[in-house]
DOTORDREN-67590 format. One line per 3 residues: their letters; for each residue x, y, z of N, C-alpha, C, O. Coordinates in nm, 3 decimals. Each point is the difference from the previous one (the first is absolute). Layout:
N
a) X/Y/Z/X/Y/Z/X/Y/Z/X/Y/Z  ...
***
This chain:
110
xxx) 1.050/0.786/0.911/0.135/0.041/-0.025/-0.003/0.113/-0.104/-0.074/-0.006/-0.097  0.152/0.104/0.120/0.007/0.115/-0.089/0.113/-0.020/-0.100/0.118/0.007/0.036  -0.154/-0.033/-0.162/0.099/-0.026/-0.103/0.078/0.124/-0.039/0.103/-0.011/-0.066
xxx) -0.150/0.128/0.106/0.069/0.124/-0.036/0.119/0.027/0.091/0.086/0.082/-0.033  -0.079/-0.149/0.148/0.110/0.022/0.094/0.124/-0.072/-0.054/-0.003/-0.119/-0.029  0.112/0.195/0.018/0.126/-0.060/-0.044/0.104/0.028/0.107/0.070/0.101/-0.002
xxx) -0.061/-0.196/0.096/0.096/0.017/0.109/0.127/-0.082/-0.024/0.081/-0.018/0.090  -0.065/-0.032/-0.213/0.121/-0.072/-0.036/-0.001/-0.147/0.039/0.097/-0.071/-0.028  -0.201/0.025/0.092/-0.006/-0.140/0.042/-0.035/-0.090/-0.119/-0.046/0.047/-0.104
xxx) 0.069/-0.176/0.124/-0.036/-0.097/-0.103/-0.151/0.001/-0.025/-0.045/-0.017/-0.113  -0.032/0.037/0.218/-0.146/0.007/-0.015/-0.038/0.118/-0.087/-0.088/-0.012/-0.085  0.151/0.126/0.105/-0.029/0.119/-0.080/0.036/-0.025/-0.146/-0.073/0.042/-0.090
xxx) 0.185/-0.110/0.066/0.040/-0.032/-0.137/-0.102/-0.093/-0.066/-0.036/0.018/-0.116  -0.010/-0.117/0.192/-0.099/-0.093/-0.053/-0.131/0.072/-0.031/-0.061/-0.025/-0.103  0.019/0.115/0.191/-0.124/0.075/-0.023/0.014/0.088/-0.123/-0.095/0.013/-0.078
xxx) 0.211/0.048/0.060/0.023/0.082/-0.119/-0.008/-0.088/-0.125/-0.055/0.041/-0.102  0.111/-0.162/0.111/-0.006/-0.092/-0.113/-0.145/-0.037/-0.032/-0.039/-0.006/-0.116  -0.042/-0.018/0.220/-0.142/-0.032/-0.022/-0.072/0.113/-0.073/-0.090/-0.025/-0.080
xxx) 0.129/0.149/0.107/-0.065/0.113/-0.065/0.032/0.005/-0.149/-0.084/0.042/-0.080  0.203/-0.083/0.042/0.039/0.010/-0.141/-0.007/-0.133/-0.073/-0.042/-0.005/-0.115  0.081/-0.103/0.183/0.009/-0.134/-0.062/0.067/0.009/-0.136/-0.046/-0.058/-0.098
xxx) 0.154/0.130/0.095/0.076/0.022/-0.125/0.071/-0.131/-0.038/0.082/-0.049/0.077  -0.113/-0.006/-0.194/0.062/-0.126/-0.040/0.151/0.011/-0.025/0.069/-0.102/-0.009  -0.019/0.224/-0.004/0.144/0.021/-0.018/0.074/0.008/0.132/0.122/-0.013/0.004
xxx) -0.194/0.034/0.105/0.059/0.012/0.134/0.012/-0.141/0.059/-0.102/-0.061/0.033  0.222/0.010/-0.021/0.022/-0.136/0.049/0.046/0.000/0.146/0.064/-0.095/0.045  -0.096/0.200/0.028/0.050/0.016/0.137/-0.067/-0.093/0.102/0.049/-0.010/0.113
xxx) -0.156/-0.056/-0.149/-0.073/-0.080/0.098/0.007/-0.151/-0.025/-0.089/-0.075/0.039  0.195/0.033/-0.104/0.029/-0.142/-0.016/-0.110/-0.076/-0.074/-0.039/0.036/-0.112  -0.011/-0.142/0.177/-0.099/-0.088/-0.063/-0.127/0.076/-0.038/-0.061/-0.028/-0.103
xxx) 0.021/0.123/0.186/-0.118/0.081/-0.032/0.023/0.077/-0.130/-0.088/0.003/-0.086  0.203/0.058/0.073/0.033/0.075/-0.121/0.002/-0.091/-0.122/-0.046/0.038/-0.108  0.100/-0.159/0.125/0.002/-0.096/-0.112/-0.141/-0.035/-0.044/-0.028/-0.008/-0.120
xxx) -0.060/-0.015/0.217/-0.138/-0.036/-0.034/-0.072/0.116/-0.068/-0.072/-0.020/-0.098  0.091/0.141/0.148/-0.062/0.119/-0.061/0.050/0.015/-0.143/-0.079/0.026/-0.091  0.209/-0.042/0.071/0.055/0.011/-0.135/-0.062/-0.105/-0.092/-0.038/0.032/-0.113
xxx) 0.027/-0.156/0.160/-0.060/-0.107/-0.080/-0.145/0.035/-0.037/-0.039/-0.012/-0.116  -0.039/0.054/0.216/-0.141/0.028/-0.024/-0.022/0.121/-0.091/-0.098/0.005/-0.075  0.189/0.092/0.081/-0.020/0.122/-0.078/0.073/0.000/-0.134/-0.042/0.069/-0.093
xxx) 0.150/-0.145/0.080/0.083/0.012/-0.119/0.001/-0.124/-0.090/0.018/0.012/-0.121  -0.037/-0.129/0.179/0.013/-0.121/-0.080/-0.136/-0.049/-0.047/-0.101/0.019/0.068  0.098/-0.082/-0.185/-0.126/-0.041/-0.063/-0.084/-0.089/0.092/-0.120/0.021/0.014
xxx) 0.182/-0.119/0.048/-0.074/-0.090/0.090/-0.060/0.074/0.118/-0.113/-0.027/0.041  0.187/0.121/0.013/-0.048/0.079/0.113/-0.113/0.094/-0.041/-0.097/0.017/0.073  0.113/0.042/-0.190/-0.105/0.090/-0.051/-0.129/-0.078/-0.024/-0.109/0.051/0.025
xxx) 0.122/-0.175/-0.073/-0.119/-0.083/-0.022/-0.069/-0.028/0.134/-0.122/0.008/0.010  0.199/-0.039/0.092/-0.056/-0.023/0.134/-0.072/0.126/0.048/-0.112/-0.008/0.051  0.176/0.123/-0.068/-0.062/0.125/0.044/-0.129/0.028/-0.075/-0.097/0.047/0.059
xxx) 0.094/-0.076/-0.189/-0.122/0.020/-0.078/-0.112/-0.090/0.052/-0.115/0.043/0.011  0.148/-0.168/0.019/-0.100/-0.093/0.052/-0.055/0.048/0.135/-0.120/-0.006/0.026  0.210/0.053/0.058/-0.042/0.052/0.131/-0.090/0.121/-0.018/-0.104/0.011/0.065
xxx) 0.143/0.080/-0.153/-0.081/0.120/-0.023/-0.137/-0.036/-0.058/-0.100/0.061/0.034  0.097/-0.161/-0.123/-0.128/-0.045/-0.056/-0.091/-0.054/0.110/-0.119/0.028/0.002  0.176/-0.105/0.091/-0.080/-0.053/0.113/-0.051/0.113/0.088/-0.116/0.000/0.040
xxx) 0.203/0.096/-0.012/-0.041/0.114/0.085/-0.110/0.079/-0.070/-0.098/0.040/0.064  0.113/-0.017/-0.194/-0.100/0.075/-0.076/-0.135/-0.075/0.002/-0.105/0.062/0.018  0.108/-0.193/-0.038/-0.123/-0.078/-0.001/-0.067/0.001/0.138/-0.123/0.010/0.009
xxx) 0.203/-0.020/0.096/-0.056/0.009/0.136/-0.066/0.135/0.020/-0.106/0.010/0.062  0.170/0.096/-0.113/-0.058/0.134/0.010/-0.132/0.010/-0.075/-0.095/0.062/0.048  0.090/-0.122/-0.165/-0.125/0.000/-0.077/-0.111/-0.072/0.076/-0.112/0.048/0.009
xxx) 0.146/-0.164/0.045/-0.099/-0.077/0.077/-0.049/0.082/0.119/-0.120/0.006/0.028  0.213/0.056/0.041/-0.037/0.081/0.117/-0.085/0.119/-0.043/-0.097/0.035/0.068  0.133/0.026/-0.181/-0.078/0.113/-0.051/-0.141/-0.042/-0.036/-0.096/0.071/0.029
xxx) 0.083/-0.188/-0.092/-0.135/-0.049/-0.034/-0.079/-0.029/0.126/-0.119/0.030/0.008  0.186/-0.088/0.092/-0.067/-0.030/0.127/-0.047/0.130/0.067/-0.112/0.008/0.049  0.199/0.092/-0.048/-0.037/0.129/0.059/-0.112/0.066/-0.079/-0.089/0.062/0.058
xxx) 0.094/-0.076/-0.190/-0.105/0.057/-0.084/-0.135/-0.062/0.031/-0.101/0.070/0.008  0.098/-0.203/0.008/-0.126/-0.068/0.034/-0.048/0.043/0.138/-0.120/0.019/0.022  0.213/-0.004/0.070/-0.035/0.043/0.135/-0.060/0.141/-0.004/-0.101/0.026/0.065
xxx) 0.164/0.063/-0.140/-0.050/0.138/-0.012/-0.138/0.000/-0.067/-0.087/0.078/0.037  0.070/-0.165/-0.136/-0.128/-0.009/-0.069/-0.110/-0.043/0.098/-0.111/0.052/-0.004  0.143/-0.149/0.090/-0.099/-0.044/0.101/-0.034/0.112/0.096/-0.116/0.019/0.036
xxx) 0.217/0.055/0.007/-0.023/0.113/0.091/-0.089/0.103/-0.067/-0.093/0.052/0.061  0.122/-0.021/-0.189/-0.082/0.097/-0.072/-0.143/-0.048/-0.016/-0.094/0.079/0.009  0.076/-0.208/-0.033/-0.135/-0.056/-0.013/-0.077/0.016/0.130/-0.117/0.038/-0.001
xxx) 0.182/-0.066/0.112/-0.065/0.015/0.131/-0.035/0.147/0.023/-0.109/0.031/0.049  0.200/0.058/-0.083/-0.028/0.144/0.018/-0.120/0.043/-0.084/-0.087/0.073/0.047  0.083/-0.121/-0.172/-0.113/0.036/-0.087/-0.131/-0.056/0.054/-0.103/0.068/-0.005
xxx) 0.106/-0.190/0.056/-0.122/-0.058/0.060/-0.045/0.083/0.119/-0.119/0.027/0.017  0.214/0.013/0.066/-0.034/0.081/0.116/-0.062/0.133/-0.042/-0.098/0.045/0.059  0.156/0.018/-0.163/-0.057/0.126/-0.050/-0.141/-0.023/-0.053/-0.091/0.078/0.027
xxx) 0.073/-0.186/-0.103/-0.132/-0.031/-0.056/-0.100/-0.028/0.112/-0.115/0.043/-0.007  0.159/-0.115/0.110/-0.089/-0.028/0.113/-0.042/0.128/0.071/-0.116/0.018/0.036  0.213/0.073/-0.017/-0.032/0.128/0.065/-0.097/0.081/-0.086/-0.095/0.060/0.051
xxx) 0.119/-0.058/-0.183/-0.087/0.075/-0.090/-0.141/-0.061/0.000/-0.100/0.073/0.001  0.093/-0.205/0.000/-0.130/-0.067/0.001/-0.074/0.031/0.130/-0.122/0.021/0.000  0.194/-0.020/0.111/-0.062/0.032/0.129/-0.055/0.143/-0.001/-0.112/0.024/0.047
xxx) 0.190/0.070/-0.100/-0.047/0.139/-0.008/-0.123/0.011/-0.089/-0.093/0.074/0.030  0.094/-0.150/-0.140/-0.115/0.001/-0.090/-0.126/-0.053/0.070/-0.107/0.058/-0.014  0.121/-0.167/0.088/-0.115/-0.055/0.075/-0.052/0.100/0.102/-0.121/0.016/0.018
xxx) 0.214/0.052/0.050/-0.041/0.101/0.098/-0.074/0.115/-0.068/-0.101/0.049/0.051  0.151/-0.007/-0.167/-0.065/0.108/-0.074/-0.139/-0.044/-0.048/-0.095/0.079/0.004  0.084/-0.203/-0.048/-0.130/-0.051/-0.045/-0.099/-0.004/0.116/-0.117/0.034/-0.018
xxx) 0.162/-0.073/0.136/-0.087/-0.002/0.118/-0.049/0.141/0.032/-0.118/0.023/0.027  0.213/0.073/-0.031/-0.038/0.138/0.028/-0.101/0.050/-0.102/-0.096/0.069/0.035  0.117/-0.103/-0.161/-0.092/0.041/-0.105/-0.138/-0.062/0.021/-0.102/0.068/-0.017
xxx) 0.098/-0.194/0.055/-0.129/-0.066/0.026/-0.073/0.067/0.117/-0.121/0.021/-0.006  0.197/0.014/0.112/-0.061/0.068/0.115/-0.052/0.137/-0.041/-0.109/0.040/0.041  0.186/0.030/-0.121/-0.041/0.132/-0.047/-0.126/-0.011/-0.086/-0.092/0.081/0.015
xxx) 0.086/-0.178/-0.104/-0.119/-0.021/-0.083/-0.121/-0.034/0.086/-0.112/0.047/-0.025  0.136/-0.129/0.126/-0.110/-0.039/0.088/-0.054/0.122/0.073/-0.121/0.016/0.014  0.211/0.069/0.034/-0.044/0.121/0.069/-0.076/0.091/-0.094/-0.104/0.057/0.036
xxx) 0.157/-0.043/-0.160/-0.067/0.087/-0.097/-0.138/-0.054/-0.035/-0.095/0.076/-0.016  0.085/-0.207/0.006/-0.131/-0.062/-0.033/-0.098/0.019/0.114/-0.120/0.009/-0.023  0.172/-0.004/0.145/-0.086/0.016/0.117/-0.032/0.145/0.030/-0.080/0.029/0.089
xxx) 0.140/0.062/-0.161/-0.029/0.140/0.019/0.083/0.064/0.110/-0.033/0.111/0.043  0.139/-0.177/0.004/0.080/0.056/0.110/0.096/0.109/-0.046/0.046/0.079/0.082  -0.014/-0.073/-0.212/0.102/0.095/-0.048/-0.067/0.105/-0.088/-0.088/-0.031/-0.080
xx) 0.132/0.153/0.097/-0.042/0.108/-0.087/-0.135/0.061/0.032/-0.050/0.080/-0.079  -0.010/-0.114/0.188/-0.128/0.058/0.032/0.014/0.125/0.081/-0.099/0.062/0.036
***
């Protein structure tokens, strides 16, 4: 639903209200009363703070979970890089051994 459309219908008015949730706007009956309570009255503000604290804590938990996941991915990437480097080193060592063997046998530089 496009909340920017204002065709004068009740749905359009409700969508406009959702965009602002103005506690002074009482045009939406029970919904407006609840918004006013949650935004303006002490008990409602306390509820909103508790909800926000829960949302923030869930975000922290999710962030820590994502951080651990990223750390595992980075560890695997580093292992793969190290494995590739080690493989190249072994290949270079083999080539060096072959070259030394050839030089010892007199095959090179004659």
